[in-house]
C-alpha positions in Angstrom: 28.0 0.9 -13.5 28.0 0.2 -17.3 26.8 2.7 -19.9 23.4 1.7 -21.1 23.5 1.1 -25.2 21.6 2.5 -27.6 17.6 0.7 -27.1 16.5 -1.7 -30.0 15.5 -0.6 -33.0 11.3 0.3 -33.4 8.9 -3.0 -33.1 7.6 -4.3 -36.2 3.6 -3.9 -37.3 3.2 -7.8 -36.3 5.2 -7.2 -32.9 3.3 -3.9 -32.0 2.1 -3.8 -28.6 -1.4 -4.6 -27.5 -1.5 -1.2 -25.4 -5.2 -2.1 -24.8 -4.8 -5.3 -23.1 -1.2 -3.6 -21.0 -3.7 -0.6 -19.8 -7.0 -2.7 -19.2 -4.1 -4.9 -16.8 -3.1 -1.7 -15.5 -6.9 -0.6 -15.0 -7.4 -4.1 -13.4 -4.3 -3.8 -10.7 -5.4 0.0 -9.2 -9.0 -1.4 -8.7 -7.4 -4.6 -6.6 -4.3 -2.5 -5.1 -6.2 1.2 -5.2 -3.2 2.8 -2.6 -0.7 1.9 -5.7 -3.1 4.0 -8.2 -0.4 6.7 -7.9 2.8 4.9 -8.8 1.0 2.7 -11.5 0.5 5.5 -13.5 3.3 7.2 -13.0 5.2 4.4 -15.1 6.2 5.1 -18.9 5.9 2.3 -21.3 8.6 1.9 -23.5 7.6 -1.4 -25.5 10.8 -3.7 -26.3 11.7 -6.7 -28.1 14.7 -6.8 -25.8 13.7 -7.2 -22.5 12.4 -11.0 -21.8 9.1 -10.1 -20.1 8.6 -6.5 -18.5 11.0 -4.5 -16.5 12.1 -1.1 -15.4 14.3 1.1 -15.0 15.9 3.8 -11.9 13.6 6.4 -14.0 10.4 4.7 -13.7 10.2 3.6 -17.4 8.6 0.3 -17.7 10.3 -1.4 -20.7 7.3 -4.2 -22.3 7.7 -6.9 -24.5 4.9 -7.4 -27.1 5.2 -11.2 -27.4 5.0 -11.5 -23.2 2.0 -9.4 -23.2 0.1 -10.9 -26.0 0.7 -14.5 -24.6 0.1 -13.4 -20.8 -3.9 -13.7 -19.1 -4.6 -10.3 -18.0 -5.2 -10.6 -14.6 -1.3 -12.1 -14.3 -0.1 -8.8 -16.3 -1.9 -6.8 -13.6 0.6 -8.4 -10.9 3.4 -8.0 -13.3 2.4 -4.0 -12.9 2.3 -4.5 -9.3 5.4 -6.3 -8.9 7.5 -4.0 -11.0 6.2 -0.7 -9.3 6.9 -2.2 -6.1 10.3 -2.5 -6.6 10.6 1.1 -7.5 8.6 2.2 -4.6 10.8 0.0 -2.1 14.3 1.7 -3.6 16.0 -1.5 -4.8 18.0 0.2 -7.4 19.6 2.6 -4.5 19.8 -0.3 -2.0 21.5 -2.3 -4.9 23.8 0.4 -5.0 24.8 0.3 -1.6 25.0 -3.4 -1.4 27.6 -3.1 -4.1 29.5 -0.6 -2.4 29.5 -1.9 1.2 29.9 -5.2 0.5 31.9 -5.1 -3.2 29.3 -6.9 -5.1 28.8 -5.4 -8.5 29.5 -8.1 -10.8 26.7 -9.2 -12.8 25.9 -12.2 -10.8 26.2 -10.5 -8.0 23.1 -7.9 -9.4 21.5 -10.9 -10.6 21.4 -12.0 -7.0 20.0 -8.6 -5.7 17.4 -8.9 -8.4 16.5 -12.4 -7.2 16.6 -10.9 -3.2 13.8 -8.4 -4.2 11.9 -10.6 -5.6 11.7 -12.5 -2.1 11.4 -9.0 -0.4 8.0 -8.2 -2.6 6.2 -11.2 -3.7 5.0 -12.2 -0.2 1.9 -9.6 -0.6 1.8 -8.8 -4.4 -0.2 -11.7 -5.1 -3.4 -13.1 -3.7 -6.8 -10.9 -3.2 -7.6 -10.7 -6.8 -4.2 -11.1 -8.2 -3.1 -15.0 -9.1 0.8 -15.8 -8.5 2.1 -16.7 -11.8 3.7 -20.1 -12.3 7.6 -18.9 -12.1 7.1 -16.3 -9.8 9.8 -16.5 -6.9 9.6 -17.5 -3.7 12.3 -17.1 -0.3 10.8 -21.1 0.5 12.4 -22.0 -3.0 15.8 -21.7 -1.3 14.6 -22.8 2.1 14.6 -19.4 3.4 12.0 -17.4 5.9 9.4 -15.3 4.4 9.0 -11.4 5.8 12.9 -10.4 5.7 14.4 -7.6 2.8 16.3 -7.7 0.3 19.8 -7.5 2.3 18.9 -10.2 4.2 18.3 -12.4 1.6 21.3 -11.6 -1.3 23.5 -13.4 1.4 21.4 -16.1 1.1 20.7 -16.6 -2.5 23.0 -18.8 -5.1 22.9 -19.7 -8.4 22.9 -23.3 -8.8 21.8 -26.2 -11.2 19.0 -26.6 -9.1 17.4 -23.1 -9.7 16.9 -23.0 -13.8 14.0 -21.5 -13.1 15.8 -18.1 -11.6 18.2 -17.8 -14.5 16.1 -15.9 -16.9 15.1 -13.3 -14.4 15.5 -9.9 -15.1 13.8 -6.3 -14.2 15.8 -4.5 -14.9 18.0 -1.7 -13.5 14.9 -0.6 -11.4 15.2 -3.7 -9.1 19.3 -4.0 -8.9 20.7 -0.7 -9.9 22.5 -2.2 -12.8 22.2 -0.5 -16.2 20.8 -2.7 -19.1 21.9 -2.2 -22.9 18.0 -2.2 -23.7 17.2 0.5 -21.2 17.0 4.5 -22.6 19.8 5.7 -19.7 19.5 8.8 -17.8 19.4 11.1 -20.9 16.5 9.1 -22.3 12.8 10.4 -23.2 9.8 10.2 -20.8 11.8 9.3 -17.4 11.0 10.8 -14.1 13.3 13.4 -12.1 14.5 12.4 -8.7 12.3 14.9 -7.4 9.0 13.5 -9.5 10.3 9.9 -8.1 10.3 11.6 -4.6 6.9 13.2 -5.3 5.3 10.0 -6.4 6.6 7.7 -3.3 5.3 10.3 -0.9 1.9 10.3 -2.3 1.4 6.3 -2.5 3.0 6.7 1.5 0.6 9.3 2.6 -2.4 7.3 0.9 -1.5 4.5 3.0 -1.2 6.1 6.7 -4.5 8.1 5.4 -6.4 4.7 5.2 -4.9 2.6 8.0 -5.9 -1.2 7.2 -6.3 -0.7 3.7 -2.9 -1.9 2.8 -0.7 -5.1 3.8 1.2 -4.6 7.1 4.4 -4.6 4.9 3.4 -1.7 3.0 2.2 0.3 6.2 5.6 0.0 7.6 7.1 1.1 4.5 4.8 3.8 4.4 5.4 5.1 7.8 9.2 4.9 7.5 8.7 7.4 4.0 6.5 9.8 6.0 8.5 9.7 9.2 10.4 13.1 8.8 14.0 13.1 8.7 15.9 13.7 12.1 19.0 15.3 12.9 20.3 13.2 14.9 20.8 10.5 12.3 23.4 12.8 11.0 25.0 12.3 14.2 25.2 8.7 14.5 26.2 8.6 10.7 29.7 10.5 12.0 30.0 8.3 14.9 29.3 4.6 12.9 32.1 6.4 10.4 34.2 7.3 13.2 33.8 3.8 14.5 34.9 2.6 11.1 38.0 4.9 10.9 39.3 4.0 14.0 39.9 0.0 12.7 37.0 -2.2 13.8 38.3 -4.4 12.1 38.2 -5.6 8.5 39.2 -8.6 6.1 41.7 -8.9 3.4 40.1 -10.0 -0.1 40.9 -10.8 -3.6 37.7 -9.1 -4.8 39.4 -6.1 -4.4 43.2 -6.0 -5.1 45.1 -3.8 -3.2 46.0 -0.1 -4.8 49.6 -1.0 -3.6 49.6 -3.7 -5.6 51.4 -1.3 -8.8 54.3 -1.4 -6.7 54.9 -5.2 -7.0 54.5 -6.0 -11.3 53.3 -9.7 -11.7 51.9 -9.8 -8.1 48.2 -9.2 -7.1 47.8 -8.4 -3.8 44.4 -8.4 -1.3 43.0 -5.5 -0.6 41.1 -4.8 3.0 37.8 -4.5 3.6 36.1 -2.7 6.3 33.8 -4.7 8.5 31.2 -2.3 9.4 30.6 -1.7 13.0 28.6 -3.3 15.4 25.9 -1.3 17.0 23.5 -1.9 20.1 20.5 0.1 20.6 19.0 0.5 24.2 15.2 1.6 24.0 13.9 3.1 27.1 10.6 1.8 27.9 10.0 2.9 31.2 6.5 4.3 32.2 7.5 8.1 31.5 8.2 7.0 27.8 4.8 7.5 25.5 3.7 4.6 23.0 4.3 7.1 20.1 7.6 7.5 21.5 8.3 3.9 21.1 7.0 3.6 17.8 9.7 6.5 17.0 12.7 4.7 18.5 11.9 1.7 16.4 11.5 3.8 13.3 14.9 5.2 13.9 16.3 1.5 14.7 15.4 0.9 11.2 16.6 4.0 9.5 20.1 2.9 11.8 20.1 -0.4 9.9 19.4 0.9 6.4 22.5 3.6 7.2 25.1 0.3 7.7 23.7 -1.1 4.2 21.0 -2.7 5.7 22.8 -5.3 7.5 20.1 -6.1 10.1 22.5 -8.7 11.5 24.9 -6.0 12.7 21.9 -4.4 15.1 21.1 -5.7 18.2 18.2 -4.0 20.5 17.6 -4.2 24.3 14.4 -3.0 25.7 15.0 -1.8 29.4 13.2 0.1 32.5 14.7 -0.9 35.7 15.8 -3.8 34.5 17.5 -4.9 30.9 15.1 -7.7 28.9 16.5 -10.1 26.3 18.9 -8.5 23.6 17.1 -9.2 19.9 19.0 -9.2 17.0 17.0 -7.5 13.9 18.3 -10.3 11.7 15.9 -12.7 13.2 12.7 -11.9 11.4 10.6 -11.6 14.5 9.2 -8.3 15.9 11.3 -6.2 18.5 9.7 -6.7 22.0 9.6 -3.8 23.7 9.0 -5.2 27.8 8.6 -2.6 30.3 6.2 0.1 32.0 7.7 0.5 35.2 10.4 2.5 36.7 13.8 3.4 34.8 17.3 2.6 35.4 19.1 2.3 32.1 22.4 1.2 33.8 21.3 -2.3 33.5 20.4 -1.4 29.6 24.5 -0.2 29.5 25.4 -3.6 31.1 23.5 -6.0 29.0 24.8 -4.2 26.1 28.0 -4.6 26.9 28.1 -8.1 27.7 26.8 -9.1 24.5 29.3 -11.2 22.1 30.6 -10.0 20.2 30.6 -6.6 21.8 29.3 -3.4 19.8 31.4 -0.8 18.3 29.0 1.6 18.6 26.1 1.9 21.8 23.0 4.1 20.7 20.4 5.3 23.9 16.7 6.3 23.2 15.3 7.9 26.0 13.7 10.9 27.6 16.8 10.9 30.1 14.9 10.4 33.3 17.6 7.7 34.5 20.6 7.1 36.2 23.9 6.9 34.2 26.9 5.4 34.6 29.9 6.8 36.3 32.1 5.6 33.7 32.2 5.4 29.9 31.9 2.5 27.8 34.2 1.2 26.0 32.8 2.0 22.6 31.2 5.2 21.3 28.1 6.4 23.0 25.3 8.3 21.2 22.1 9.2 23.1 19.0 10.2 21.3 16.9 12.3 24.0 12.9 12.7 23.8 12.2 16.2 24.6 10.4 17.1 27.7 9.5 20.4 29.1 11.7 22.4 31.3 11.6 20.7 35.4 10.2 23.2 37.6 11.8 23.8 40.7 10.3 23.1 44.4 9.3 25.7 47.0 12.4 25.4 48.6 14.5 26.4 45.0 15.6 22.7 44.6 14.8 20.4 42.1 12.2 17.4 43.4 13.9 14.9 40.6 17.5 16.4 40.4 18.7 12.7 39.9 16.6 12.2 37.1 16.9 15.4 34.8 17.6 14.5 31.5 21.0 15.6 31.6 23.5 12.4 30.0 27.6 12.4 31.2 30.0 14.4 29.2 31.2 11.3 27.5 28.1 10.6 25.7 27.3 12.2 22.0 23.6 14.2 22.7 20.9 14.9 20.5 17.3 15.4 20.4 14.7 13.2 19.0 11.3 14.7 17.7 
């Protein structure tokens, strides 16, 4: 990441920031988006002649152009407040860093694409309901992309061409893509939030949304649910399994974007480096009648966390609902909700068989179940992790035998098992 340069000099008197107008716009934003109030008041304002309009850094400073404030109507300014704080709440800076690391997208043009992709993600519910949409607001429809997807989905499709000049000026700061700007104060500058303060703001906003269901758009409610969902120790185990699958050699591609370290042995020659392909994951979710709706909701949250562990590569994750029969496999990148069909008896062997017929075949198989199912006799051809929903100990029958011995939560030895919840 580029080191931030010293900030621009003081703003001349004739360009002084109109704080009254700017803060009136914030109050209006709080009025129409009350669930974001904590985050809006947490932003620290920094006047700057260098920022094109308004932008944020990862330390929760918002840099504001005095000229932009002067020429922008108050309600549109309120929309910019909401837009910028949405970048920070959605962790676009952290997600941008992960995309840069996992996909080798670390140039300025690549980060600019992430900024655009982040705008596509948040602009679907920023405007309307009291906040007018500015003429230059970016929407995925501009590039003939489907709405309602995530930054990670859009960044692969975004291309800056001569036919898209309206996107070239965009600059929402490092808070939108992770790349420090010359006009930012950097980690040692004044008035930034610490990581602990940042986390507290995010959690308070999420708690406020969860405390008043229906007060925020569906995308914000899903975000709040993920933020408030307590960390699960099984995710560390799954992360280890994913890492082991990569280390075992799940394939890769040579690229000149990351030259080989062995090129030093051949002066004058540029050798391509090998970039590992992230593992493909199949998730089988037990949808039988013995699994509660709350546990199914927890399973979907774990699927979302798994996609984040893959650097947002939702196209690498397939979900199969299974009770006594396996239902259709659903790719997360399809943009539709995952249908959890079922409610009958349980035989996850059908789910195993369906997952192993996927093309391409998965590198890791994740099974989320209460364990009351028959299991395959032979180990699958890929690494398997079983997440068990907790159940009370089984009671023996009067004759000393267990009446449901075949359906006790006893996964086979070839599976790595951890309890969820």
